[in-house]
N, C-alpha and C positions, 0 to 999 in steps of 0.2 A: 368094225373098228379094231378088233383084235389083230386081223391081218395087217392093218395099217401100222400098228405099233411094232409088230414083228418085222415088217418091211423096213421101218426106220432103224430098228436095232441092227439089222443086217447090212444096211447101206448108208450108215450115218456119214462116213467119210466122203462118199460121193455127193450125196444130196446136200450136205452142209456147205460144200464149196459153191454149189449152185445158189444156195440161200445167201451166202456171203456176197456174191456178185450182185444180186438184186438189192441187197441191203446197202451196199456201197453206191449203187446207182442213184440213191437218194440225193447225192451231192449235185446231180444234174437235173433233178426233177423239179417241175414247176412249183410244187408245194413248198420246197425249201428255198428256191431262188426268190419266191414271192416275199420272203421275210426281208430280203435286201432291198426290195423295190422302193419303199418310201425314202430310204436313206440315199439310194442311187439317184433318185429324182432330185433330191435336195442338193446332193454333191455336184451334179452336173447341170443343175438349174434347167431341167427340161420338164415338159408336161407329161402327164400320164399317157396321153395319146402318143406322144413321141417315143416314150419308152416302149409302149406296146408295139409300135412299128419296128423299133430296133430289135426287140425280142423275137418278133415274128420273122424278121429278115435273117437273124442269126440261126434260128431254128430251121428255116428253109435251107440255108447253106449247109448246115449239119446233116440234114436229111439226104441231100444229094451226095455228100462225101460218103455217107453210109454205103452207097452202091459200089464205091471203089474199094472199100476195105472190109465190108461185111463178109465176103467170101473167104477171108483168110483163115477163119476158124475151121474151114473144111480141110485145109491142107498144111497148116502150121501147128506146131506143138501148142497145147492149150496154155502152158505156163508162160510161154513167150508172148502169145497174143494177149492174155490177161494182164501180164506184167506191163507191157507197153501201154495198154489202155489205162490202167490205174495210174501209171506214171504221167500220162498225158492229162488225166483228170486232175491229178495233184497240181501239175504245173498250171493248168487252166484256172484252178481255184486261187492259186497264188497270184497269177496275173490279174485276176479280178480284184484281189485285195490291193494291188499296187497300181490300179488303173486310174492314174491322175489325168490321163488324156482319153478322150472318147474312143480313139482307135483301139486302145488296149481293152476297153470295155467290150468292143465287138469281138476281139480275139478271145477274151476270157469266156464270154457267153457262148460263142460257137464251140469252143472246146468242151465246156460243161455239157451242152446239149448233145454233142456228138458222142462223147465218151461216157457220160453218165447215163442220161436217159436212153441214148441209142445203143452204144456198143456193149456196155456191161450187161444190160438186160438181154441183148441179142446173144452174147456169148453164153450166158447162163442157160437160156432156154434151148439153144442149139445143142450144146454138148450133152445136156441131160436127155434131150430127145433122141440123140444119136446113140447114147449109151444104153438106154432102156427101151424095151419093146413091150413085153407083157405088162409091166408095172409103170408104164410111162406116165399115166395120169397121176398116180401117187407121187412119183418123183418130181414132176413139174409142180404139183400143188405145194409140196414142201419148199421147193426152191422159190416159188412166188411169195411165200410168207415173208421173205426179206422186205418186200414192199411195205407190208403192213407194219412190221416192226420199225422200219425206218420212219414211217409216218408218225409213229407213236413216240419215238426217241429223239430224232434229230431236231424237230422244231423247238422242243424244250431246251435242248443244249445250245443251239445256235441263238435262240432268243435271249438266253441268259448271257451269253458272251457279248451279244450286241448291247444289252442293257448295262453290262459292267464296263465294256470298252467301247467298241463301235463295229460297224459292219465290216470294215476292212480287216480288222483283227480276226473276226469270225471266219472270213474267207481264207485268210492266210493260215490260221490254225487248222482249218479243214484240210488244206493242202498238205501241211506238215504231217498231220495224222495219217493221211494216205501214203506219204513217203515212208513213214515208219512201218506201215503194214507190209510194204514191199520187202522189208527184211524178213518178215515171217514167211512171205510167199517164196522166198529163195529156198527155204528148207521144207517146202510142202511138196509131197509126191503126187503128181498129177498124170503120171504115165498111163494109168488105166484108161483115161479119156483118149489118149493118142492112138489107141487100137482102132478107133473108128475113123481115122484120117483117110481121106480119099487117096487112092493109089495113082490118080491121074496127075498129081502135082498141081502147081500153080496154073490156073487157066490163062490163056492169052486174052488180051482185051477184046479181040474179035469173037472168041469163043464165049466170053462172058456176056457180051452184048447180044449174041445169038440166043443164049440161055434166057436173058432178061426179056428179049422180044417174045420168045416162045411163051414165057410165063404170062406176060401182060396181055397178050392177044388170045390167051386161052379163055374159053367161056367160063371155066370154073373160077378163074380169077375175079371175074365181074360178079360172081356170087359171093365170094369170100371177102374181098377187100372192102366193100362198102360197110360191112359190120365193124371191121377194125377201125375204119376211118371215122365213122359216126360216133363210136364210143370215145375215141381219143379227142375228137372235136368237142363233144358235149361235156365230158367230164373235166377237161382242161379249162374250157371257157367258164363253166359254172363255178369251179373251185377257184379260178383266178379272180373272179369278181364276186365271190360268195358274200363277203362282208359288205360290199356295196349294195347287193340285193337285200341283205338282211336289214341294213340301215334304212333302205328305201321303203321297206315294209313296216318300219317302226318296231321291229322285234329286238329283243335283248341280244346284243353281241356276245355277252358272257354266257348266256344260256345256250345260244347256238354253238359256241365253242365247246361247251360241255356235251352237247348232242353229237358233236363231230367224233368224240371218242367212241360213241356207239357205232358210227360208220366204220371206224378202224377195226373195232371188235367184230362186226358183222363180216367185213371183208376177210379178216383173218380166219373166221370160222368157215366161211363158204369157200375159201381157198382149199381147205382140207376136204370138204364135201365134194368140191369140183373134181378133185383127183380120183376119189372113190367112184363118182358117177361116170367119169370118162372111161375108167377101166371096166365098169359094169355095162354101160349102155353105148359106148363109143362117142368120140367127139362129134361125129357127123350128126348124131341125134341131138345132142345138147346144143349144137350150134344153132339149131332152128328156134331155140327158146330162150337162150341166156340173156338176150337184150330186153325181154319183156318186163322183168321187174323194174328196171330203171325207167323204161318207157312209161309205165303206169305211175311210178313214183313222182314223175314230173307234174302230173295233173293236180294232186293236192298241193304240191309246192307252189303251183301257179295260182290256184283258185281259192285256197283256204286263207282266211284272214288271220287265223291263229298260227303261232309258231309250230304247232303240232304238224302242220303241213310239211314243214322243213324236216321234222323228226321222221315222218313217214318216208319222205324222199331219201333221207340219208340211209335208212335201213335197207330200202329196196335198191338203192344205188350200190350199197355195200355188197349185196347179193350178186349183182351183175358184175361188178369189177372183181369180186373175189373169184368167181368162176371163169372170168374172161381169159386170163393169162394161160391157164391150163387148156381150155377149149381151143383157143386160136392156134397155139403151137402144136397141139396134138392133131388137130385137123390137117395142118400142113403136112405133118408126117404121114398121116393116113392116106392123104390124097396124092402127094408127090414122092413119098419115100424119104429116106434120110441121107443118102449119099452126098447130095448137093444141098443139104439143109441150110448151110450158112448162106449160100448164094441166094437160094429161094426165099429164105426168111428175111434177108436184107431188103428185098424188094417190098415185102409187106411192111417191114419196119420203116422204110422210107416214107411210105404213104401214111403210116401211123404218126411219124414225127411231123410230116407236113400238116396233118390234121391238128396237132397240138399247137402249131404255129397259127393256123387260120382261125381256130376257135376263139381265142382271146381277141384277135384282130377284128373279126367280123362282128362278134357280140359287142365289142367296144364301140364299133361304128354305129350299131343299132342303138346303143345307149346314148351316144352323142346325138343321134338323130331324134331322140325323144321317144323312142319306142318303149312302151311300158314293160316292166318286169313280167307281168302276166302273159303278154303277147310273146315275148322272147321265149319263155319256158314252154308255151304251147307250140310254138314253131319248132323248137328242138324236139319235143315229144312227137310231133307229126312226122318229122324227118326220121326219127328212130322207128316209128311204126311202119313207114314205107320200107325201111331197111329190114325189119323183121319179116315182112311179106316177101321181100326179095330172097331172104335167107332160106325160105322154104324150098327153093329150087335146088338146094344141095342134094335133095333126095334122088335126083336123076343121075348123079355122078357116083 
């Protein structure tokens, strides 16, 4: 741990910017948008299922747009790419606040999912991976702490604004806060990240499609992408419907909400451990095991009558999600190199974003079909177990 603190002390300026981008990505993450859902459903007089379909559709559109813009971080100055992304995120949040017609709701949600969950996370992980080699794991783990801090801070702030005013004010205030940060960004020196820009310049659409085809049809891809997909699918679906599941089990919602802080703390802690382990053992080794804690945690969540089953699940899920961000991005760098990291990672990000769209949609359909909570959790656990077995194939590459 002493090496870790010395690393932070000597690299605070670089890793703090990576942390900031993941922190700001919270404005487009499911855990924050879910706070608006009950109010949006009432405002537009639509059902939960209808909103789930809208949300899935918007997320899918955002995932495909990722492919057309994700490569820009390889050849454009970081300040410009980050600035335009944060500006688009701010505008999307304001549009959501002023969405008195459902068409504007679509535009706002697509923008939030693309720029928040998609691009800000993508930019952060890509520039840190390209900048660091020897200490990449430590750097990525610190950057990924922004997710945990955002989960701890923003729901409280947004919930307070909604309770004092309404959801529209909360969305507009979020957008204005992001616009104010752009003033600070104007005076932030990020030229050190630009030293890793590709010398090839902007790729042509033909070249880009050729690269994407090469990645997707590579056998390594079919080992790596299922793990990213199943984690995004499972965690988004479970946390999207978590309070529905808790109520169906007859558990205390207030007690579960208290337990959720344990999840955030565990994720925070294992984000740090993940960085140290990647540097010590390599991402290739950790990739084979990082899904196991959450896979096991789903079993007591499904089968225990006591709310302690949820407590065990949240701890084990925190371990997996804490390590995941560092392992996935470091593995891409180890396997593919970093020169075209933005383009390569955008393909993986697209599949991850698709998974976060399909998770709530498919699980929602299972709930509507009358499938029990226990069966749903065991099905997800089984799918994750198969993915863990598939991940063992990474040893041959």
